[in-house]
C-alpha positions in Angstrom: -34.6 24.0 20.1 -33.6 20.5 18.6 -34.8 17.8 16.6 -35.3 15.9 19.5 -36.7 18.5 22.0 -39.7 17.2 23.4 -39.9 13.6 22.1 -40.5 11.0 24.1 -37.5 8.6 24.1 -37.8 5.2 25.8 -34.2 3.6 26.8 -34.3 0.1 28.2 -31.8 -1.0 30.6 -30.7 2.6 31.4 -29.7 2.6 35.3 -25.9 2.2 34.3 -23.0 2.2 31.8 -24.2 2.8 28.0 -27.8 2.7 28.8 -27.3 5.5 31.5 -25.0 7.5 29.0 -27.7 7.3 26.1 -30.5 8.5 28.2 -28.4 11.3 29.5 -27.4 12.5 26.2 -31.0 12.4 24.8 -32.3 14.6 28.3 -29.5 17.2 27.5 -31.1 17.2 24.1 -34.1 18.4 25.5 -36.0 15.2 24.9 -38.6 13.6 27.6 -36.5 10.2 28.6 -38.1 7.6 30.5 -35.6 5.2 32.1 -35.9 1.9 33.2 -34.9 -0.9 35.6 -36.0 -4.2 36.9 -36.6 -2.8 40.2 -39.0 0.3 41.0 -35.9 1.7 43.3 -33.4 1.2 40.3 -35.5 3.0 37.7 -36.4 5.8 40.3 -32.7 6.3 41.2 -31.7 6.5 37.7 -34.4 9.0 36.8 -33.2 11.3 39.5 -29.2 10.9 38.4 -30.1 11.7 34.5 -33.1 14.3 35.3 -35.4 12.0 33.1 -39.0 13.0 32.9 -40.1 9.4 34.0 -38.8 5.9 35.3 -40.7 2.6 34.3 -40.0 -0.9 35.9 -40.0 -4.7 35.2 -37.8 -7.7 33.7 -38.1 -7.6 30.0 -36.7 -11.4 29.8 -40.0 -12.4 29.9 -43.8 -11.5 28.9 -45.3 -10.7 32.1 -42.6 -8.1 33.1 -42.7 -6.6 29.6 -46.2 -6.1 30.0 -45.9 -4.4 33.1 -43.3 -2.0 31.6 -45.5 -1.2 28.5 -48.5 -0.7 31.1 -46.5 2.0 32.7 -45.4 3.5 29.3 -48.9 4.5 28.7 -49.1 7.2 31.1 -46.2 9.5 28.7 -48.0 9.0 25.4 -46.7 7.4 22.4 -43.2 6.5 22.2 -41.0 8.3 19.7 -37.9 6.9 20.1 -37.1 3.3 21.4 -33.8 2.7 22.1 -33.6 -1.2 23.0 -29.9 -1.6 25.5 -31.3 -4.1 27.9 -29.1 -7.2 28.1 -27.0 -9.2 29.9 -23.2 -10.6 29.1 -20.7 -12.9 31.0 -17.7 -15.1 30.1 -18.4 -18.8 29.8 -16.9 -21.8 28.9 -19.1 -22.9 25.7 -18.5 -26.5 26.8 -20.1 -26.2 30.2 -23.1 -24.0 29.3 -26.5 -25.5 30.0 -29.4 -25.2 27.7 -31.3 -22.9 30.3 -28.3 -20.3 30.0 -28.6 -20.4 26.1 -32.3 -19.7 26.9 -31.9 -17.3 29.3 -29.8 -15.2 27.1 -31.9 -15.0 24.1 -35.1 -14.3 26.3 -33.1 -11.2 27.8 -31.1 -9.8 24.7 -33.3 -10.7 22.2 -36.9 -11.2 23.0 -36.8 -8.1 25.3 -36.1 -6.3 21.9 -38.7 -8.2 20.0 -41.7 -7.6 22.3 -40.9 -4.1 22.5 -40.8 -3.5 18.9 -43.8 -5.8 18.6 -45.7 -3.2 21.1 -44.5 0.1 20.3 -43.7 -0.1 16.3 -47.0 -0.3 15.1 -47.9 3.1 16.4 -45.0 4.8 15.1 -46.1 3.5 11.5 -49.4 4.5 12.1 -48.2 8.3 13.4 -45.5 7.9 10.4 -42.9 9.1 13.2 -40.5 7.3 15.0 -36.9 6.0 15.6 -35.4 2.6 16.9 -32.2 2.0 18.1 -30.9 -1.4 18.7 -27.7 -1.6 21.0 -26.1 -4.7 19.7 -22.1 -5.2 19.8 -19.1 -5.8 17.5 -19.5 -9.6 18.6 -22.9 -9.7 16.3 -20.2 -9.8 13.3 -17.2 -11.0 15.2 -18.1 -13.7 17.6 -15.9 -14.1 20.7 -14.8 -17.7 21.9 -15.3 -16.7 25.4 -18.8 -15.2 25.0 -20.1 -17.1 22.1 -23.6 -17.3 24.0 -23.9 -13.4 24.0 -22.0 -13.2 20.4 -25.0 -15.4 19.1 -27.8 -12.8 20.4 -26.2 -9.9 19.0 -26.2 -11.4 15.6 -29.9 -12.4 16.0 -30.5 -8.6 17.2 -28.6 -7.3 13.6 -31.0 -9.9 11.6 -34.1 -8.6 13.3 -33.3 -5.1 13.0 -32.6 -5.3 9.5 -36.0 -7.1 8.9 -37.8 -4.5 11.0 -36.5 -1.8 8.8 -37.6 -3.3 5.8 -41.1 -2.8 7.2 -40.5 0.8 7.4 -40.5 1.4 3.7 -41.9 4.4 2.4 -42.3 6.1 5.7 -40.5 8.2 8.1 -40.0 5.6 10.8 -36.4 4.3 10.9 -34.8 1.1 12.6 -31.1 0.9 13.3 -28.3 -1.0 15.1 -25.5 0.2 17.1 -22.4 -2.1 17.6 -20.1 -0.7 20.5 -16.9 -2.3 20.8 -15.1 -2.6 24.0 -16.6 -0.1 26.3 -15.2 1.0 29.8 -18.4 0.5 31.9 -19.1 -1.3 35.2 -20.3 -4.4 33.4 -17.0 -4.3 31.5 -15.0 -4.1 34.7 -16.8 -7.3 35.9 -16.2 -9.0 32.4 -12.6 -8.4 32.9 -12.8 -9.9 36.5 -14.2 -13.0 34.9 -11.8 -12.8 31.8 -8.8 -12.7 34.6 -10.0 -15.4 36.9 -10.5 -17.7 33.3 -6.8 -16.8 32.4 -5.4 -17.1 35.8 -3.6 -13.9 35.8 -4.4 -10.4 38.3 -6.8 -8.2 36.7 -4.4 -5.1 36.0 -2.1 -7.4 34.0 -5.1 -8.7 31.6 -6.2 -5.1 31.1 -2.6 -3.7 30.5 -2.1 -6.7 27.7 -5.7 -6.8 26.8 -5.9 -4.7 23.3 -2.8 -6.4 22.2 -3.8 -9.8 23.1 -7.1 -10.0 22.5 -8.1 -6.9 20.2 -4.6 -6.3 17.9 -7.1 -5.3 15.0 -8.1 -2.3 17.2 -7.0 0.9 15.7 -7.6 3.2 18.8 -6.0 0.4 21.1 -8.1 1.7 24.2 -11.7 1.3 25.1 -14.4 3.7 23.8 -16.0 5.8 26.4 -19.9 5.6 27.1 -20.2 9.5 26.0 -18.7 8.3 22.6 -21.3 5.6 22.1 -24.0 7.6 23.3 -22.8 10.3 20.5 -23.5 8.0 18.1 -26.9 6.8 19.2 -27.9 10.3 19.1 -26.4 10.5 15.5 -28.6 7.8 14.6 -31.9 9.1 16.0 -31.2 12.7 14.1 -30.3 11.5 10.7 -33.3 10.7 8.3 -31.3 9.2 5.9 -30.0 6.4 7.9 -31.9 3.2 7.9 -31.6 -0.5 8.0 -27.8 -0.1 9.0 -25.5 -1.3 11.7 -23.2 1.7 12.9 -19.9 0.3 14.4 -18.8 2.3 16.9 -15.8 -0.4 17.7 -12.4 1.6 17.2 -11.9 -0.3 13.9 -12.0 -4.0 15.6 -13.4 -5.5 12.6 -10.9 -5.4 9.9 -13.2 -5.1 6.7 -14.1 -2.2 4.5 
């Protein structure tokens, strides 16, 4: 029996990529995992693929969809581990981005986390039991010029996460952020398609030169795997002395002590 055995874990945005890997990792630990998608069919498929105990669906980018998800979650009892992974990203020219895109990114990446924490964290504090992990990005502290809109949302997530951690002082509830660097997922493959088009080069050429040209400070000079990132999420969920922190899983890209 592990520390996470039978605990109820909710992973938002868990149909693919990092979210799906995290859900799978917690299932392997014996947790009662609830997966999430914007669609009912997507949630059901993810549940089957990772062996989750439940599935919920709804668009977390707006209050109505979030309330729909929260209503479904009630059937599974108190959420003991909340992992906010739902989010979007894309390569965009800053000078061509209209206001509605900025607002959409803020609603999807930041407010989805805010709404879920606001709804689920009070019960954690009342029960003196709970873990929140907010999946940000190395872009939160190293903004990407081709993804300024996305980087902004990840910086906001770090600030909010630390503020929420302050609200847990003296309790057994913890709030931490996870900062993955370039991680190979289907979404990242789409990102590189966009980057290749922006640079006017073949996709494979961009991939072959990516770390040398775009991430020269990376110490591992490769993409992280979703398994490596999910392992870091597991660590944050289990170590009761880690609170209010930002754990980097970015291969040393951020050159700092």
